[in-house]
N, C-alpha and C positions, 0 to 999 in steps of 0.2 A: 504494500500500500504506500501511496505517496503521502508525504507529510503536507499538511495544509499550510500554505504561505499567504500572507496578506498581500493585496495589490499595492505596489508602491509606484505612484505616478512620478514620472521623470520631472524634475524641477530644475529650472534654469538657475545657475549659481549667482546670477545678478538680479534675482527677483526683487530685491530691496531697492533697486535703482529704477524700477518701472513706475509708470504713472501713478497708480493709487497709493503706492508705498513710499514714494520719494519724499513727499512733504513730511511724512512722519519720521523718516530716517534723518532728514536734515534737522528737524526739530529736536530730535534726541541727541544728535551730534552737537548742537549748540549748548547742551548741558555741560559738555566737556569744556567749552569756552567759558561758561559761567564758573566752573570749578577752577579753571586756570586763573581767571581774574581774581577769584577769592584767594588763591594761593599767593598771587602777587601782592595783594593787600595785606595778607597775613605776614609776608616777609617784610613789608614796610613797617608793620606794627612791631615786629620783633626787633628790627633795626632801630626803631624809635626807642624802645625800652633799653637797648644796649648802650645808647649814648649818642652824643652829637656827631662824633666822627663816623660812626656806623651809619647813622641816618643820612649824613651828607654824602657818603659813598652810594647809598641806595638812590638818593635823588640824582646824583651824577649819572648813574646807570639809566635811570628813567628819562633823562633829558636827551639821550641819543636818538638819532634818526630811526634806527631799527626799532627801538622801544616805542617810538611814536607810531610807527607803522603797525606794530603788533597791537598796541592799544586801540588804534583805529579799527583794525579787523575784529578785535574782541568786542568793541562797542557795537559794531554792526551785528555780530553774532548774538550778543546779549539783547539788543533791541528786537531782533527776530524772535528770540526765545520768549521775551515778554509778550510780544504781539500775539504769537501763536498760543501762548499759555492763556492769555485773556480771552482768546476766541474759543479755546477748548473748555474753559472753566464752566460756562453756563450749560454746556452739553453734558457734562459729567455730574453735575449736582442735581439734587431733587428739584422738582418743579416748585417755583416760588409763587404762592398765591397771595395777592394783596387786593383787598376789597372784593373778593369773589372772582377775580380775574387772574389768569396766569401772566406773570411779567415776561415780556418777550426777551429772547436771548440777546438781541441787539441792544436793548436797553440795559441789560445786566452788564454787557461788555462795556458800554459807555460809562456805567457807574464805576466799573473797575478802573478804567482809564482816569476818570475824574478823581477818584479817591487816591490813586497812586500819584498823580501829578500834584494834588494839593498837599498830600502828606509828605512827599519827598521833596517838593519844591519849597516848602515853608522854611527849612533851615538855611536855604541859599539866600533868602531875603535879608537875613541878619548880617550886618556888617561887623567885621572884627574890631572896628574902632568905636562901636556903640558903647553906651553906658554900662550894658551888661558885661562887656569884656573888661571895662575899667574897674568894675567892682570885684572882679575875681582876684583873690590874693595871689601874689606871685612869689611869696617867700617859700623857701624849701625847693625840693626837686620837682620840676614840672614834668608830668607824664605825657601831656598832650599839648600841641601848639595852641595858641590863643584862639584861632579861628574855629578849631574843632570844639574846644571847650565852650565857646560862645554859642555854637550851633546846638550843642547838647543841652545847655542851660535854657535855651529858648523853647525846647520841646516840652 
């Protein structure tokens, strides 16, 4: 007797690069860019904690042309990641009913954009030379630059 074998359909090795899957594949690959940018920021925080010389070396590295190009590419990837995340979010969450009506997915996406812009844009409005920055005591060892401390105190 012959042993029973399941049917295995032949699959193209580049199935992930075809039309319905390509957008998802690119979106997931942008997660790597988000992680890389987080690692760059973490390295900066570690250099900041190590002292002025270490942080100055970190800033010198970031001021190079190659670094600017890498940051530009990372910015594009992170923006693509955010846009696709905000578009996917309403599709994956339970239906939101307000006043007996379902909130449309486009409105929920617009709310995500609005809340993100207002929440993340608010610290950028605070100037480092504001009165909040002047009221911060500068005695002792400073862990953060004045601009970051000002933005954190405004939140």
